[in-house]
C-alpha positions as CSV (number, residue, x, y, z in Angstrom):
1,M,16.3,45.5,0.1
2,T,17.1,41.6,-0.6
3,A,15.2,39.5,1.0
4,P,17.1,38.2,4.3
5,R,17.9,34.0,3.2
6,T,15.3,32.1,4.5
7,V,15.8,28.6,6.1
8,A,14.1,26.3,2.9
9,Q,16.6,28.0,0.7
10,A,19.4,27.1,2.5
11,V,18.0,23.6,2.3
12,G,17.8,22.7,-0.5
13,E,20.7,25.3,-1.8
14,T,22.5,22.5,0.7
15,L,20.8,19.4,-1.2
16,V,22.1,20.4,-4.8
17,R,25.8,21.3,-3.5
18,C,26.2,18.1,-1.3
19,G,25.6,16.0,-5.1
20,V,21.8,15.9,-5.7
21,D,21.1,17.2,-9.2
22,T,18.2,16.0,-10.1
23,V,15.0,16.8,-8.4
24,F,11.0,15.4,-9.0
25,G,8.0,16.6,-7.0
26,V,5.0,18.4,-7.3
27,V,4.7,21.4,-6.1
28,G,2.3,23.0,-3.3
29,S,2.7,26.0,-0.9
30,G,5.2,23.9,1.1
31,N,7.7,22.5,-1.3
32,F,8.1,25.9,-3.3
33,V,10.2,28.2,-1.9
34,A,13.1,25.2,-1.0
35,T,12.4,22.9,-4.6
36,N,12.9,27.2,-6.4
37,A,16.2,26.7,-5.0
38,M,17.6,23.9,-5.5
39,V,16.8,25.1,-9.4
40,A,18.2,28.1,-8.4
41,A,21.6,26.2,-7.3
42,G,21.5,24.1,-10.2
43,A,19.4,20.7,-9.8
44,R,17.4,20.1,-12.5
45,Y,14.0,20.2,-11.5
46,V,11.3,17.4,-13.1
47,A,7.8,17.9,-12.8
48,A,5.4,15.3,-11.8
49,R,1.6,15.2,-12.0
50,H,1.0,13.1,-9.3
51,E,3.4,12.6,-5.8
52,G,4.0,9.1,-6.6
53,G,5.1,9.1,-9.6
54,A,7.6,11.4,-8.7
55,A,8.5,9.9,-5.9
56,T,9.4,6.3,-8.1
57,M,10.8,8.2,-11.0
58,A,13.4,9.6,-8.2
59,D,13.5,6.1,-7.4
60,A,14.5,5.0,-10.7
61,F,16.3,8.1,-12.1
62,A,19.3,7.2,-9.3
63,R,18.6,2.9,-9.5
64,M,20.0,3.6,-13.4
65,S,22.3,6.6,-13.0
66,G,24.2,6.0,-9.9
67,R,23.4,9.0,-8.0
68,P,21.3,10.2,-5.4
69,A,17.9,12.0,-6.4
70,A,16.0,13.9,-5.3
71,V,11.7,13.9,-4.5
72,S,10.7,17.4,-3.0
73,L,7.0,17.5,-1.8
74,H,4.2,19.0,-0.2
75,Q,3.4,19.0,3.8
76,G,0.9,15.7,4.7
77,C,-1.2,15.0,1.4
78,G,1.5,15.6,-1.5
79,F,4.1,13.3,2.0
80,T,1.0,10.4,1.7
81,N,0.6,10.5,-2.0
82,A,4.0,9.7,-2.6
83,L,4.5,6.7,0.1
84,T,4.0,3.8,-2.6
85,G,7.0,5.1,-4.6
86,I,8.9,5.7,-1.2
87,T,8.4,2.6,0.4
88,E,9.3,0.5,-3.4
89,A,12.4,3.0,-2.4
90,A,12.8,1.7,1.3
91,K,12.9,-2.3,0.4
92,S,15.5,-1.4,-3.1
93,R,17.7,0.7,-0.6
94,T,17.9,3.6,-3.7
95,P,19.6,6.1,-2.6
96,L,16.6,8.6,-2.3
97,V,16.1,11.9,-0.4
98,V,12.2,13.1,0.7
99,L,12.5,16.7,1.0
100,T,8.8,17.0,2.4
101,A,7.4,20.2,4.0
102,E,5.7,19.0,7.3
103,T,2.8,20.5,9.6
104,T,3.2,20.7,12.7
105,N,-0.2,21.4,14.6
106,R,-1.7,18.9,14.8
107,R,-5.3,21.1,14.7
108,S,-3.7,21.5,10.7
109,N,-5.8,19.5,8.3
110,F,-2.0,18.6,6.7
111,F,-1.2,17.3,9.8
112,V,0.6,13.8,9.6
113,D,2.8,12.1,11.8
114,Q,5.1,11.9,8.8
115,P,8.2,10.6,10.9
116,A,6.7,7.4,11.8
117,L,4.4,6.8,7.8
118,A,8.2,7.5,7.1
119,E,9.8,4.8,9.2
120,A,6.5,2.5,9.4
121,V,8.0,1.9,5.4
122,G,11.2,1.2,5.9
123,A,13.4,5.3,4.9
124,V,15.0,7.7,7.5
125,S,13.2,10.1,9.5
126,V,15.2,13.3,9.6
127,R,13.5,16.7,10.6
128,V,15.7,19.9,10.7
129,T,14.2,21.6,13.7
130,S,16.1,25.1,14.3
131,A,18.2,27.6,11.8
132,A,20.8,26.3,13.3
133,T,21.3,23.3,12.6
134,A,19.1,23.3,9.1
135,E,21.7,23.2,6.9
136,R,23.7,19.9,8.6
137,Y,21.0,17.7,8.4
138,A,20.6,18.5,4.1
139,Q,24.3,17.3,4.7
140,V,24.0,14.5,6.4
141,A,20.4,13.1,4.7
142,V,23.0,13.6,1.3
143,E,25.6,11.5,3.0
144,T,23.4,9.0,4.2
145,A,21.2,8.4,1.5
146,R,24.1,7.9,-0.4
147,E,27.1,6.5,1.8
148,Q,24.2,3.5,3.5
149,R,21.8,3.4,0.7
150,R,18.8,4.4,1.8
151,V,16.0,6.9,1.5
152,V,15.7,9.5,3.6
153,V,13.0,11.8,5.0
154,L,13.8,15.3,5.0
155,N,11.3,17.1,7.0
156,L,11.2,21.0,6.7
157,P,8.6,22.4,9.6
158,L,6.4,24.7,8.3
159,E,7.6,27.6,11.3
160,V,10.8,26.5,10.6
161,Q,11.5,27.0,6.2
162,A,10.5,31.1,7.5
163,Q,13.6,31.9,9.8
164,P,16.6,33.4,8.5
165,A,19.2,31.0,7.8
166,A,22.4,31.0,9.5
167,E,25.5,32.0,7.2
168,P,26.5,29.4,4.2
169,S,28.8,27.5,4.7
170,A,30.7,25.2,3.0
171,A,29.7,21.2,2.7
172,Q,31.7,18.8,4.5
173,P,32.7,16.4,1.8
174,P,31.1,12.7,3.8
175,P,34.7,10.3,5.1
176,A,35.6,7.9,3.3
177,P,35.3,4.6,4.2
178,D,38.3,2.8,6.8
179,A,39.7,-0.2,4.4
180,A,37.9,-3.1,5.8
181,Q,39.8,-6.7,5.5
182,V,37.7,-8.5,4.3
183,D,38.0,-12.7,5.2
184,A,37.3,-14.4,2.0
185,G,39.3,-17.9,3.6
186,R,35.5,-20.3,4.0
187,L,34.1,-19.0,0.8
188,A,37.6,-19.5,-1.3
189,E,37.4,-23.2,0.4
190,A,34.3,-23.8,-0.7
191,L,35.1,-22.5,-4.0
192,R,38.0,-25.5,-4.1
193,R,35.7,-27.7,-3.3
194,A,32.9,-27.2,-5.4
195,R,31.9,-29.2,-8.8
196,R,29.0,-27.2,-9.2
197,P,28.9,-23.4,-8.4
198,V,26.6,-21.7,-8.7
199,F,26.8,-17.8,-8.3
200,V,23.0,-15.2,-8.2
201,A,23.9,-12.3,-8.6
202,G,22.0,-9.4,-7.1
203,R,21.6,-5.8,-6.7
204,G,24.7,-5.8,-4.7
205,A,26.3,-7.0,-7.1
206,R,26.0,-4.8,-9.8
207,A,29.1,-3.2,-10.3
208,A,30.8,-5.8,-9.9
209,R,30.5,-7.4,-13.5
210,T,34.3,-8.0,-13.3
211,E,35.1,-9.0,-10.6
212,L,32.9,-12.1,-9.7
213,E,33.8,-13.0,-13.8
214,S,37.6,-12.9,-12.9
215,L,37.0,-15.7,-9.9
216,A,34.0,-17.5,-11.9
217,D,36.2,-18.1,-14.5
218,R,38.9,-19.9,-11.9
219,C,35.8,-21.2,-10.0
220,G,33.8,-22.8,-13.1
221,A,30.7,-20.9,-11.9
222,L,28.0,-20.9,-14.4
223,L,26.3,-17.0,-13.7
224,A,23.1,-16.4,-13.1
225,T,21.4,-13.0,-11.6
226,S,17.4,-11.6,-9.4
227,A,15.2,-9.8,-12.1
228,V,17.1,-6.6,-10.5
229,A,20.1,-7.1,-11.8
230,R,19.2,-8.6,-14.9
231,G,21.6,-8.2,-18.0
232,L,24.7,-8.1,-15.8
233,F,26.6,-11.2,-17.0
234,R,25.4,-10.0,-20.1
235,G,27.4,-11.9,-23.3
236,S,29.2,-14.1,-21.2
237,P,28.3,-18.0,-22.9
238,W,27.7,-19.3,-18.5
239,D,25.8,-16.7,-18.0
240,L,21.5,-18.6,-17.4
241,D,19.4,-14.8,-16.6
242,V,17.4,-14.8,-14.6
243,S,17.2,-16.9,-11.8
244,G,13.7,-17.8,-10.2
245,G,10.1,-17.5,-11.7
246,F,11.1,-15.9,-14.9
247,A,14.2,-17.9,-15.2
248,T,14.0,-20.2,-18.4
249,P,13.3,-24.1,-18.4
250,L,17.3,-24.4,-19.0
251,A,18.4,-22.2,-15.8
252,A,15.8,-24.1,-14.1
253,E,18.0,-27.4,-14.6
254,L,21.1,-26.4,-14.0
255,I,20.4,-24.2,-11.3
256,P,19.8,-27.0,-9.7
257,G,21.6,-28.9,-10.2
258,A,24.3,-27.0,-7.8
259,D,26.4,-28.7,-4.6
260,L,27.4,-24.6,-4.0
261,I,24.9,-21.1,-4.3
262,V,26.3,-18.0,-3.6
263,G,24.6,-14.9,-3.1
264,W,26.4,-12.1,-4.5
265,G,24.6,-9.1,-2.8
266,C,21.4,-11.0,-3.5
267,Q,18.9,-11.4,-0.8
268,L,17.9,-15.2,-2.5
269,N,14.4,-15.1,-1.4
270,M,12.0,-16.7,-2.2
271,W,11.5,-15.5,-5.4
272,T,14.9,-15.3,-6.6
273,M,15.0,-19.5,-5.9
274,R,11.8,-21.0,-6.4
275,H,10.8,-20.7,-2.7
276,G,14.0,-23.1,-3.0
277,R,12.7,-25.6,-5.5
278,L,16.0,-23.9,-7.7
279,I,18.8,-25.3,-4.3
280,A,19.2,-29.0,-4.0
281,D,18.6,-30.4,-0.7
282,D,22.2,-31.2,-0.2
283,A,23.7,-28.0,-1.4
284,V,25.6,-25.6,0.4
285,V,24.6,-22.0,0.0
286,V,26.5,-19.2,0.7
287,Q,26.0,-15.7,1.5
288,V,27.8,-11.9,0.5
289,D,26.4,-8.5,2.0
290,D,27.8,-5.1,3.2
291,E,25.8,-5.6,6.1
292,A,25.8,-8.1,8.1
293,D,21.5,-8.3,9.4
294,A,21.2,-9.6,5.7
295,I,23.0,-12.5,6.0
296,G,20.5,-15.3,6.2
297,A,18.0,-13.2,6.6
298,Q,15.4,-14.8,4.1
299,R,17.1,-18.2,4.1
300,D,19.3,-20.5,6.5
301,V,22.4,-20.1,4.8
302,A,26.1,-22.2,5.2
303,F,27.6,-19.2,6.4
304,G,28.3,-15.8,5.1
305,V,30.7,-13.4,4.2
306,V,30.2,-9.4,5.2
307,G,31.4,-7.3,2.8
308,D,31.6,-5.2,-0.1
309,V,30.9,-7.7,-3.1
310,R,34.4,-6.4,-5.2
311,A,36.2,-6.8,-3.1
312,V,35.0,-10.1,-1.4
313,A,35.2,-11.5,-4.9
314,A,38.3,-10.5,-5.7
315,A,40.3,-11.3,-1.9
316,A,38.3,-14.9,-2.7
317,A,40.0,-15.1,-6.1
318,E,43.4,-14.2,-5.0
319,L,43.0,-17.4,-2.9
320,Q,42.1,-19.7,-5.9
321,E,45.4,-22.3,-6.3
322,A,43.8,-23.5,-9.4
323,T,41.8,-22.8,-12.0
324,A,38.7,-25.4,-12.2
325,T,36.6,-26.6,-14.3
326,G,33.5,-26.9,-12.5
327,Y,30.2,-26.9,-13.5
328,R,31.4,-25.7,-17.3
329,T,31.6,-28.5,-19.5
330,A,31.4,-28.3,-23.2
331,E,27.6,-29.4,-23.6
332,I,26.3,-26.9,-20.9
333,R,28.4,-24.1,-23.1
334,N,26.3,-25.4,-25.9
335,A,22.9,-25.7,-24.6
336,I,23.3,-22.4,-22.7
337,A,23.6,-20.9,-26.6
338,A,20.8,-23.2,-27.9
339,R,18.5,-22.4,-24.9
340,R,19.2,-19.1,-22.7
341,R,17.2,-17.0,-23.7
342,W,12.9,-17.9,-23.4
343,R,12.4,-16.6,-26.6
344,D,14.4,-21.0,-27.6
345,E,11.5,-22.3,-26.2
346,P,8.9,-23.6,-28.6
347,Y,5.4,-22.6,-27.4
348,D,2.1,-23.3,-29.2
349,D,1.0,-19.7,-30.3
350,A,-2.5,-19.0,-28.8
351,G,-3.5,-15.7,-30.6
352,G,-6.2,-15.1,-32.8
353,A,-9.8,-13.6,-32.9
354,G,-8.4,-10.6,-32.3
355,L,-6.4,-10.9,-29.4
356,I,-2.2,-11.5,-30.7
357,D,-0.7,-14.5,-27.6
358,P,1.6,-11.9,-25.4
359,R,5.5,-14.7,-26.8
360,T,4.6,-13.2,-30.5
361,L,3.7,-9.7,-28.8
362,T,7.0,-9.1,-27.4
363,I,9.4,-11.5,-29.1
364,G,8.1,-9.0,-32.4
365,L,9.2,-5.6,-30.4
366,D,12.6,-7.3,-29.4
367,D,13.5,-7.8,-33.1
368,L,12.1,-4.4,-34.0
369,L,13.3,-2.2,-31.5
370,P,16.9,-1.4,-30.9
371,A,20.0,-2.9,-29.0
372,E,20.2,0.0,-27.1
373,R,17.4,0.1,-24.3
374,I,16.5,1.0,-21.7
375,V,13.0,-1.4,-20.1
376,A,11.1,-0.6,-17.1
377,V,7.9,-2.9,-16.0
378,D,4.9,-3.2,-14.1
379,S,4.1,-5.3,-11.4
380,G,0.6,-8.3,-13.0
381,N,0.3,-11.4,-14.8
382,F,1.5,-10.2,-18.3
383,M,5.4,-8.6,-16.8
384,G,7.0,-11.9,-16.9
385,Y,7.0,-11.4,-20.7
386,P,7.5,-7.6,-21.1
387,S,11.0,-9.4,-18.8
388,M,11.9,-12.3,-20.2
389,F,11.2,-12.1,-23.9
390,L,12.6,-8.6,-25.0
391,D,16.5,-8.7,-24.5
392,V,18.2,-5.7,-22.7
393,P,22.0,-5.2,-22.8
394,D,23.7,-5.2,-19.9
395,Q,22.1,-4.0,-16.0
396,H,21.7,-0.7,-16.4
397,G,19.1,-1.7,-19.2
398,F,16.2,-3.1,-16.9
399,C,15.1,-0.7,-13.9
400,F,12.3,-3.2,-12.2
401,T,10.9,-2.1,-9.3
402,Q,9.7,-4.9,-7.9
403,A,10.3,-4.8,-4.1
404,F,7.2,-3.7,-2.9
405,Q,5.5,-5.9,-5.9
406,S,3.0,-2.4,-6.5
407,V,0.5,-2.4,-9.8
408,G,0.8,1.4,-10.9
409,L,4.7,2.0,-11.0
410,G,5.9,0.7,-13.9
411,L,5.3,4.5,-16.5
412,A,7.7,6.8,-13.8
413,T,9.3,4.3,-13.8
414,A,10.4,4.6,-17.2
415,I,10.5,7.7,-17.2
416,G,12.8,8.3,-14.3
417,A,15.1,5.1,-16.1
418,A,14.5,7.5,-19.2
419,L,16.5,10.4,-17.4
420,A,19.4,8.5,-16.5
421,R,20.3,7.3,-19.4
422,P,19.2,9.8,-22.0
423,D,21.2,7.8,-24.6
424,R,18.9,4.7,-24.6
425,L,15.3,4.2,-26.6
426,P,13.3,4.2,-23.3
427,V,10.5,1.7,-23.6
428,A,7.6,1.0,-20.9
429,A,5.7,-2.6,-20.6
430,L,2.4,-2.2,-18.3
431,G,-0.8,-3.8,-17.8
432,D,-3.7,-2.0,-18.5
433,G,-4.7,-1.9,-14.6
434,G,-1.5,-0.2,-14.1
435,A,-1.3,1.9,-17.6
436,L,-4.9,2.9,-15.9
437,M,-3.2,4.1,-12.7
438,G,-0.2,5.7,-14.1
439,A,-2.0,7.4,-17.2
440,S,-1.3,10.9,-15.4
441,E,1.6,10.9,-16.5
442,L,1.6,10.2,-19.8
443,E,1.5,14.0,-20.1
444,T,4.7,14.4,-18.8
445,V,6.4,12.1,-21.2
446,V,5.0,14.5,-24.0
447,R,5.9,17.1,-22.5
448,L,9.4,15.9,-21.3
449,G,10.3,15.6,-25.0
450,L,10.5,11.7,-24.3
451,P,11.4,9.5,-27.4
452,M,9.8,6.9,-25.3
453,V,7.8,3.7,-27.0
454,V,4.9,2.0,-23.9
455,V,3.4,-0.9,-24.1
456,V,-0.1,-1.9,-22.5
457,Y,-0.7,-5.8,-22.0
458,D,-4.6,-4.7,-21.5
459,D,-6.5,-8.9,-20.8
460,A,-8.8,-6.0,-20.0
461,A,-9.1,-7.3,-16.0
462,Y,-7.3,-7.9,-13.5
463,G,-5.5,-10.8,-14.6
464,A,-3.2,-11.8,-11.5
465,E,-6.6,-12.6,-9.9
466,V,-8.8,-14.3,-12.8
467,H,-6.1,-16.8,-12.4
468,H,-5.1,-17.3,-9.2
469,F,-9.3,-17.0,-8.2
470,G,-10.8,-18.3,-11.4
471,P,-9.8,-21.7,-11.6
472,D,-12.0,-22.3,-7.8
473,G,-15.1,-20.7,-9.2
474,H,-15.5,-17.8,-7.7
475,P,-17.1,-14.7,-9.3
476,L,-14.6,-12.7,-11.4
477,Q,-17.3,-10.3,-12.2
478,T,-14.7,-7.5,-9.6
479,V,-11.5,-8.1,-11.3
480,R,-12.7,-8.2,-15.3
481,F,-13.6,-4.2,-17.3
482,P,-14.1,-3.7,-20.6
483,E,-11.7,-3.4,-23.0
484,T,-10.4,0.5,-22.5
485,D,-9.1,2.3,-26.1
486,F,-5.6,2.3,-24.9
487,A,-4.3,4.0,-28.9
488,A,-7.2,6.7,-28.2
489,I,-5.7,7.6,-24.9
490,G,-2.3,8.2,-26.0
491,R,-3.2,10.3,-28.9
492,G,-4.8,12.4,-26.2
493,F,-1.9,13.0,-24.2
494,G,-0.8,14.5,-27.5
495,F,1.2,10.8,-28.3
496,D,1.6,8.5,-31.4
497,A,-0.9,5.2,-31.1
498,L,-1.5,1.7,-32.2
499,T,-3.5,-1.1,-32.0
500,V,-1.9,-4.4,-32.1
501,R,-4.1,-7.7,-32.5
502,E,-1.9,-9.6,-34.8
503,S,1.6,-10.0,-35.5
504,A,1.1,-7.5,-38.7
505,D,-0.2,-4.7,-37.1
506,L,3.3,-4.5,-35.3
507,A,4.5,-3.2,-38.7
508,G,3.2,0.7,-36.9
509,V,5.8,0.1,-34.7
510,A,9.0,-0.4,-37.9
511,T,8.1,2.2,-39.1
512,W,7.4,4.7,-36.4
513,L,11.1,3.7,-35.6
514,A,12.2,4.6,-38.9
515,G,10.4,8.1,-38.7
516,P,11.1,11.3,-37.0
517,R,9.7,9.5,-33.2
518,A,8.8,13.2,-32.9
519,S,5.7,11.9,-30.0
520,P,6.1,9.7,-28.3
521,L,4.6,5.5,-29.3
522,L,2.4,3.8,-27.5
523,V,1.9,-0.1,-28.4
524,D,-2.0,-1.0,-27.4
525,A,-1.8,-4.6,-27.7
526,K,-4.9,-7.2,-27.4
527,V,-3.7,-10.1,-25.8
528,T,-5.0,-13.6,-24.9
529,R,-6.1,-13.8,-21.5
530,G,-7.3,-17.5,-21.4
531,E,-4.0,-18.7,-19.3
532,P,-1.6,-17.9,-16.9
533,S,2.1,-16.6,-17.0
534,W,4.0,-19.4,-16.5
535,W,6.2,-17.6,-13.8
536,L,2.4,-16.4,-11.8
537,E,1.2,-20.1,-11.8
538,E,4.8,-20.9,-10.3
539,A,4.0,-18.1,-7.6
540,F,1.1,-19.4,-7.2
541,R,1.9,-23.0,-7.1
542,G,4.4,-21.7,-4.2
543,H,2.0,-19.9,-2.1
């Protein structure tokens, strides 16, 4: 006799029926049945080696695919292991469903207050309480993740999982959003008055390039992005690339010259505006966001416009009476053409004695790697080099999980991004600290057959702390380490690997690229460590 369908099975099936086609996780007894139900319903399951990696993979997949993803977790320790990745996703407003088993018995060694933990890190908590409501709650979880761009923790208590499920029901499509009237008149007037406008586009503008460029063409605005939206305006002659700590010297010259700065789906926070130093005292600052609470949350603004970025930009363009030159002069166009990239800036190569300058390393990699790439970057002193010296083709070529600024997420980020965009070469840029924190997922890269390039910038330290506290004479033995043979570690997991101490060593990368790429490649780069990166110096001045 066929066993009755359970609540765990019904919840898994419903998540897939509502549009979740990829689930990441680490399976234990508590989430075994629900995970298998998702697979049986047609979802792809990707096994990670650590729950923190699984959550970050799901986060990156959702960002790069534009579809909600799921992560499946065991109760208690499985959930807490994933909390850093969940926090990053929640802070980034990633559409993600966290399906987690739950122990409600306080005597159980697995018990923790999972709803409280979820809410503490900014996620929405939902608990399945009965067979009658299980499918509806699963549907609500997906709808909330998709429509509100939220992380939803769907708690599935053990005592409910095994109950017979209610009769299956067809999932109802989410209601269409009401057509909103966009009041862009005040913004249009500000744009007409502006002589040197600058647009800064963030995460909420990643789908609005056409509308923003059309409006910028009418008012003469220069174009910049936050770090997470890097690449959005790639190819435009007015693209300043990233605003903030990663900004090129040219961008840092031009943005403070603006008399109007408009943040489009962008918080204009301390990083994006260099603690306010990129905003002139007399500049008008405007923020466009689809959430009223986001307006002015990070800094004072002259006014805000609540609405979808695409709709607001289109409405403001219709209200422009004529095309203005604005900030777009021939002199500035030529300057952008000559100095848009960090690699266009001269520098004194600091390499030698068996160490390579990270700028020289990254420029060499940029020249070798194919243009169709997707770059994921971990956190640390090194992070500005791959973020700004590795070019990306568009906003889908850069995955930046840095809202929580946790070290150790970079490799898992690259895996999730690679699965979302299999048409591009995935590049994971890691520091030595982050590489060791996430090393278990090297096995995942090999097992999945991803043709990934992993670059470890090894300065044998937690470089940010060395350069932050070292100048004041603090002892640094707690943040310095012996060099690690990352190439040997990579080979142990099944990677091709090479060690780079000078530019000539990059020939091995060219050889790998020309070959069958049957195994992923790990580049163990021994980088100079005498000076902090430019962006870190900027951040320290801000603090």
